[in-house]
DSSP file (Angstrom, degrees, kcal/mol; ACC not computed):
  #  RESIDUE AA STRUCTURE BP1 BP2  ACC     N-H-->O    O-->H-N    N-H-->O    O-->H-N    TCO  KAPPA ALPHA  PHI   PSI    X-CA   Y-CA   Z-CA
    1    1 A M     >        0   0    0      0, 0.0     4,-2.5     0, 0.0     5,-0.2   0.000 360.0 360.0 360.0 -34.1  167.9  143.0   53.0
    2    2 A H  H  >  +     0   0    0      1,-0.2     4,-2.5     2,-0.2     5,-0.3   0.922 360.0  49.5 -61.4 -43.8  170.5  144.8   50.9
    3    3 A F  H  > S+     0   0    0      2,-0.2     4,-2.4     1,-0.2    -1,-0.2   0.943 112.4  47.1 -59.9 -48.9  171.4  141.7   48.9
    4    4 A I  H  4 S+     0   0    0      1,-0.2    12,-0.4     2,-0.2    -1,-0.2   0.889 119.3  39.8 -63.2 -40.2  167.8  140.9   48.1
    5    5 A R  H  < S+     0   0    0     -4,-2.5    -1,-0.2     1,-0.1    -2,-0.2   0.813 126.5  31.7 -78.0 -30.4  166.9  144.4   47.1
    6    6 A E  H  < S+     0   0    0     -4,-2.5    -2,-0.2    -5,-0.2    -3,-0.2   0.609  79.7 114.6-111.3 -13.4  170.2  145.2   45.2
    7    7 A C     <  -     0   0    0     -4,-2.4     8,-0.5    -5,-0.3     7,-0.4  -0.420  45.9-170.8 -64.9 128.0  171.5  142.1   43.6
    8    8 A Q        -     0   0    0      5,-0.2     2,-0.4    -2,-0.2     5,-0.2  -0.942  20.1-172.7-124.0 143.8  171.4  142.4   39.8
    9    9 A V  B >  S-A   12   0A   0      3,-2.3     3,-1.0    -2,-0.4    -2,-0.0  -0.985  83.9 -13.2-131.4 122.6  172.0  140.0   37.0
   10   10 A R  T 3  S-     0   0    0     -2,-0.4    -1,-0.1     1,-0.2     3,-0.1   0.916 130.0 -53.6  49.6  49.7  172.0  141.4   33.5
   11   11 A N  T 3  S+     0   0    0      1,-0.2     2,-0.4    -3,-0.0    -1,-0.2   0.707 114.8 117.3  62.2  23.7  170.5  144.7   34.8
   12   12 A S  B <   -A    9   0A   0     -3,-1.0    -3,-2.3     4,-0.0     2,-1.8  -0.982  68.4-133.8-122.5 132.6  167.6  142.9   36.4
   13   13 A Y     >  -     0   0    0     -2,-0.4     4,-2.4    -5,-0.2     5,-0.2  -0.616  33.3-177.9 -80.5  84.1  166.9  142.9   40.2
   14   14 A I  H  > S+     0   0    0     -2,-1.8     4,-2.4    -7,-0.4    -1,-0.2   0.817  71.7  45.7 -63.3 -36.9  166.3  139.2   40.2
   15   15 A Y  H  > S+     0   0    0     -8,-0.5     4,-2.3     2,-0.2    -1,-0.2   0.861 111.9  51.0 -80.0 -33.6  165.4  138.7   43.8
   16   16 A R  H  > S+     0   0    0    -12,-0.4     4,-2.4    -9,-0.3    -2,-0.2   0.947 115.3  44.0 -60.2 -47.6  163.1  141.6   44.0
   17   17 A E  H  X S+     0   0    0     -4,-2.4     4,-2.9     2,-0.2     5,-0.2   0.905 112.9  50.6 -65.8 -42.5  161.3  140.3   40.9
   18   18 A Q  H  X S+     0   0    0     -4,-2.4     4,-2.8    -5,-0.2     5,-0.2   0.926 111.7  48.3 -62.0 -44.0  161.3  136.7   42.1
   19   19 A L  H  X S+     0   0    0     -4,-2.3     4,-2.5     2,-0.2    -2,-0.2   0.930 113.9  46.4 -61.7 -46.4  159.8  137.7   45.5
   20   20 A K  H  X S+     0   0    0     -4,-2.4     4,-2.2    -5,-0.2    -2,-0.2   0.943 115.3  45.5 -62.0 -48.9  157.1  139.9   43.8
   21   21 A N  H  X S+     0   0    0     -4,-2.9     4,-0.9     1,-0.2    -2,-0.2   0.907 114.2  48.4 -63.7 -42.8  156.2  137.2   41.3
   22   22 A N  H ><>S+     0   0    0     -4,-2.8     5,-3.0    -5,-0.2     3,-0.8   0.931 111.1  50.1 -63.5 -45.0  156.1  134.4   43.8
   23   23 A A  H ><5S+     0   0    0     -4,-2.5     3,-1.5     1,-0.3    -1,-0.2   0.891 105.5  56.3 -62.1 -39.8  154.0  136.5   46.3
   24   24 A Q  H 3<5S+     0   0    0     -4,-2.2    -1,-0.3     1,-0.3    -2,-0.2   0.764 110.6  46.1 -63.5 -23.3  151.5  137.3   43.5
   25   25 A R  T <<5S-     0   0    0     -4,-0.9    -1,-0.3    -3,-0.8    -2,-0.2   0.413 120.4-108.8 -96.6  -0.4  151.1  133.5   43.0
   26   26 A G  T < 5S+     0   0    0     -3,-1.5     2,-0.8    -4,-0.4    -3,-0.2   0.672  78.2 132.6  79.8  17.1  150.8  132.8   46.7
   27   27 A N      < -     0   0    0     -5,-3.0     2,-1.4    -6,-0.2    -1,-0.2  -0.877  39.5-166.0-104.1 104.0  154.2  131.1   46.8
   28   28 A Y        +     0   0    0     -2,-0.8     2,-0.3    56,-0.1    -9,-0.1  -0.572  48.5  93.0 -97.7  74.8  156.0  132.6   49.8
   29   29 A F        -     0   0    0     -2,-1.4     2,-0.4   -11,-0.1    -7,-0.1  -0.967  54.8-147.7-152.3 164.5  159.6  131.6   49.2
   30   30 A L        -     0   0    0     -2,-0.3     2,-0.6    55,-0.3   -15,-0.1  -0.974  10.4-149.8-140.1 122.5  162.8  132.9   47.6
   31   31 A K        -     0   0    0     -2,-0.4     2,-0.5   -16,-0.0   -13,-0.1  -0.843  17.6-163.1 -96.2 118.8  165.3  130.8   45.9
   32   32 A V        -     0   0    0     -2,-0.6     2,-0.6     4,-0.0     3,-0.0  -0.877  15.0-138.2-108.3 131.5  168.8  132.3   46.2
   33   33 A D    >>  -     0   0    0     -2,-0.5     4,-1.5     1,-0.1     3,-1.1  -0.781  11.6-146.7 -84.6 118.5  171.8  131.2   44.0
   34   34 A M  H 3> S+     0   0    0     -2,-0.6     4,-2.6     1,-0.3     5,-0.2   0.795  96.8  63.3 -60.1 -28.5  174.8  131.0   46.3
   35   35 A E  H 3> S+     0   0    0      2,-0.2     4,-2.1     1,-0.2    -1,-0.3   0.868 101.7  51.1 -64.2 -34.3  177.1  132.2   43.4
   36   36 A H  H <> S+     0   0    0     -3,-1.1     4,-1.8     2,-0.2    -1,-0.2   0.907 110.6  48.6 -66.3 -41.0  175.1  135.5   43.4
   37   37 A L  H  X S+     0   0    0     -4,-1.5     4,-3.2     2,-0.2    -2,-0.2   0.896 109.4  52.4 -66.3 -39.6  175.7  135.8   47.2
   38   38 A V  H  < S+     0   0    0     -4,-2.6     4,-0.4     1,-0.2    -2,-0.2   0.930 111.7  46.1 -59.8 -45.9  179.4  135.0   46.8
   39   39 A A  H  < S+     0   0    0     -4,-2.1    -1,-0.2     1,-0.2    -2,-0.2   0.825 117.6  44.4 -66.5 -31.0  179.7  137.7   44.1
   40   40 A F  H  < S-     0   0    0     -4,-1.8    -2,-0.2     1,-0.2    -1,-0.2   0.905 137.6  -6.0 -81.3 -44.3  177.8  140.2   46.3
   41   41 A D    >X  -     0   0    0     -4,-3.2     4,-1.4    -5,-0.1     3,-0.6  -0.595  58.8-177.4-158.1  85.1  179.4  139.6   49.7
   42   42 A D  H 3> S+     0   0    0     -4,-0.4     4,-1.7     1,-0.2     3,-0.3   0.872  85.2  55.3 -58.5 -42.7  181.9  136.8   50.0
   43   43 A P  H 3> S+     0   0    0      0, 0.0     4,-2.0     0, 0.0    -1,-0.2   0.863 104.4  55.7 -60.2 -33.3  182.5  137.2   53.8
   44   44 A L  H <> S+     0   0    0     -3,-0.6     4,-2.8     1,-0.2    -2,-0.2   0.887 103.5  54.4 -64.5 -37.8  178.7  136.8   54.3
   45   45 A V  H  X S+     0   0    0     -4,-1.4     4,-2.8    -3,-0.3    -1,-0.2   0.904 106.5  51.7 -62.6 -41.7  178.8  133.5   52.5
   46   46 A T  H  X S+     0   0    0     -4,-1.7     4,-1.9     2,-0.2    -1,-0.2   0.932 112.4  45.2 -60.7 -46.1  181.5  132.3   54.9
   47   47 A Q  H  X S+     0   0    0     -4,-2.0     4,-2.0     2,-0.2    -2,-0.2   0.903 112.2  52.5 -63.8 -40.9  179.5  133.2   57.9
   48   48 A F  H  < S+     0   0    0     -4,-2.8     7,-0.2     1,-0.2    -2,-0.2   0.925 110.5  47.1 -60.3 -45.8  176.4  131.7   56.3
   49   49 A R  H  < S+     0   0    0     -4,-2.8    -1,-0.2     1,-0.2    -2,-0.2   0.831 113.6  48.3 -67.6 -31.7  178.2  128.4   55.8
   50   50 A N  H  < S+     0   0    0     -4,-1.9    -1,-0.2     1,-0.2    -2,-0.2   0.788 129.5  20.6 -78.1 -28.2  179.6  128.4   59.3
   51   51 A N  S  X S+     0   0    0     -4,-2.0     4,-2.1    -5,-0.2     3,-0.3  -0.463  71.2 161.0-137.6  62.4  176.2  129.1   61.0
   52   52 A P  H  > S+     0   0    0      0, 0.0     4,-2.5     0, 0.0     5,-0.2   0.863  73.7  54.1 -59.4 -39.6  173.5  128.2   58.4
   53   53 A N  H  > S+     0   0    0      1,-0.2     4,-1.5     2,-0.2     5,-0.1   0.917 111.5  45.5 -62.1 -41.9  170.6  127.9   61.0
   54   54 A D  H  > S+     0   0    0     -3,-0.3     4,-1.6     1,-0.2    -1,-0.2   0.922 116.0  45.1 -65.8 -43.7  171.3  131.5   62.2
   55   55 A Y  H  X S+     0   0    0     -4,-2.1     4,-2.6    -7,-0.2    -2,-0.2   0.800 106.5  58.2 -76.5 -28.3  171.6  133.0   58.8
   56   56 A I  H  X S+     0   0    0     -4,-2.5     4,-2.7    -5,-0.2    -1,-0.2   0.923 107.6  49.2 -63.0 -41.6  168.6  131.2   57.3
   57   57 A K  H  X S+     0   0    0     -4,-1.5     4,-2.3    -5,-0.2    -2,-0.2   0.898 110.5  50.4 -62.5 -40.5  166.5  132.9   60.0
   58   58 A V  H  X S+     0   0    0     -4,-1.6     4,-2.3     2,-0.2    -2,-0.2   0.927 112.3  46.7 -63.4 -45.1  168.1  136.2   59.2
   59   59 A F  H  X S+     0   0    0     -4,-2.6     4,-2.8     2,-0.2     5,-0.2   0.910 111.3  51.4 -64.4 -42.4  167.3  135.8   55.5
   60   60 A E  H  X S+     0   0    0     -4,-2.7     4,-2.4     1,-0.2    -1,-0.2   0.922 111.3  47.8 -60.6 -43.6  163.8  134.7   56.2
   61   61 A S  H  X S+     0   0    0     -4,-2.3     4,-2.4     2,-0.2    -1,-0.2   0.905 112.0  49.8 -63.3 -41.9  163.2  137.8   58.4
   62   62 A A  H  X S+     0   0    0     -4,-2.3     4,-2.6     2,-0.2    -2,-0.2   0.919 111.1  48.7 -63.3 -44.1  164.7  140.0   55.7
   63   63 A V  H  X S+     0   0    0     -4,-2.8     4,-2.6     1,-0.2    -2,-0.2   0.914 112.0  49.2 -63.1 -42.8  162.5  138.5   53.0
   64   64 A Q  H  X S+     0   0    0     -4,-2.4     4,-2.5    -5,-0.2    -1,-0.2   0.909 111.5  49.1 -63.9 -42.0  159.4  138.9   55.2
   65   65 A T  H  X S+     0   0    0     -4,-2.4     4,-2.5     2,-0.2     5,-0.3   0.925 112.2  47.7 -63.2 -45.2  160.3  142.5   55.9
   66   66 A I  H  X>S+     0   0    0     -4,-2.6     4,-3.1     2,-0.2     5,-0.7   0.923 111.7  51.2 -62.2 -44.0  160.8  143.4   52.2
   67   67 A Y  I  X>S+     0   0    0     -4,-2.6     5,-2.8    -5,-0.2     4,-1.9   0.950 113.8  43.6 -57.0 -50.5  157.6  141.6   51.3
   68   68 A Q  I  <5S+     0   0    0     -4,-2.5    -1,-0.2     3,-0.2    -2,-0.2   0.864 122.2  38.0 -67.4 -35.9  155.6  143.6   53.9
   69   69 A N  I  <5S+     0   0    0     -4,-2.5    -2,-0.2    -5,-0.2    -1,-0.2   0.848 130.0  24.7 -83.3 -35.0  157.3  146.9   53.1
   70   70 A D  I  <5S+     0   0    0     -4,-3.1    -3,-0.2    -5,-0.3    -2,-0.2   0.757 132.3  18.5-105.1 -28.7  157.6  146.7   49.4
   71   71 A F  I  <<S+     0   0    0     -4,-1.9    -3,-0.2    -5,-0.7    -4,-0.1   0.738  85.9 102.8-120.7 -31.7  155.0  144.4   48.0
   72   72 A Y      < -     0   0    0     -5,-2.8     2,-0.5    -6,-0.2     3,-0.0  -0.368  43.6-174.8 -64.4 131.4  152.1  143.7   50.4
   73   73 A D    >   -     0   0    0      3,-0.2     3,-2.3    -2,-0.1     6,-0.3  -0.966  18.6-153.5-128.8 112.8  149.0  145.6   49.4
   74   74 A E  T 3  S+     0   0    0     -2,-0.5    -1,-0.1     1,-0.3    -2,-0.0   0.668  94.7  61.5 -63.9 -14.8  146.1  145.4   51.9
   75   75 A T  T 3  S+     0   0    0      1,-0.1    -1,-0.3     2,-0.0     3,-0.0   0.567  86.1  84.5 -86.1  -7.7  143.7  146.0   49.1
   76   76 A D    X   -     0   0    0     -3,-2.3     3,-1.6     1,-0.1    -3,-0.2  -0.834  63.0-164.7 -96.1 106.9  144.8  142.9   47.2
   77   77 A P  T 3  S+     0   0    0      0, 0.0    -1,-0.1     0, 0.0    -3,-0.0   0.664  84.0  65.2 -67.7 -14.0  142.8  140.0   48.7
   78   78 A D  T 3  S+     0   0    0      2,-0.1     2,-0.4    -3,-0.0    -2,-0.0   0.635  88.3  80.6 -82.0 -13.7  145.2  137.5   47.1
   79   79 A L  S <  S-     0   0    0     -3,-1.6   -55,-0.1    -6,-0.3   -56,-0.0  -0.783  77.6-132.3 -98.3 136.2  148.2  138.6   49.2
   80   80 A E        -     0   0    0     -2,-0.4    -2,-0.1   -57,-0.2    -7,-0.1  -0.635  10.2-137.3 -83.9 141.4  148.7  137.4   52.7
   81   81 A P  S    S+     0   0    0      0, 0.0    -1,-0.1     0, 0.0    -9,-0.1   0.853  93.8   9.0 -68.0 -34.5  149.4  140.1   55.3
   82   82 A A  S    S+     0   0    0      2,-0.0   -18,-0.0   -15,-0.0     2,-0.0  -0.445  79.1 174.7-146.9  67.5  152.2  138.1   57.1
   83   83 A P        -     0   0    0      0, 0.0     2,-0.4     0, 0.0    -4,-0.0  -0.312  32.8-115.5 -71.7 158.9  153.2  134.9   55.3
   84   84 A R              0   0    0      1,-0.1   -56,-0.1    -2,-0.0   -23,-0.0  -0.811 360.0 360.0 -93.3 135.8  156.0  132.7   56.6
   85   85 A F              0   0    0     -2,-0.4   -55,-0.3   -25,-0.1    -1,-0.1   0.367 360.0 360.0-107.0 360.0  159.0  132.4   54.3
């Protein structure tokens, strides 16, 4: 969750913004550039590459938690309460 919330490129929180913009369009996915992850936490990339199925589940859970805590608004009928990422 820290990577998704804190990764910046040119002073922009790219993954926060991407998640928000995608959710507003009903697109429940997040495209991550592995080079950003390498720059953010290289040991995590090694673990991710060694156990991709486990870490994809961790990332999906993190994205869903961030969506529900930071972006979901129950008064907005266009947003789903618990989408799958």
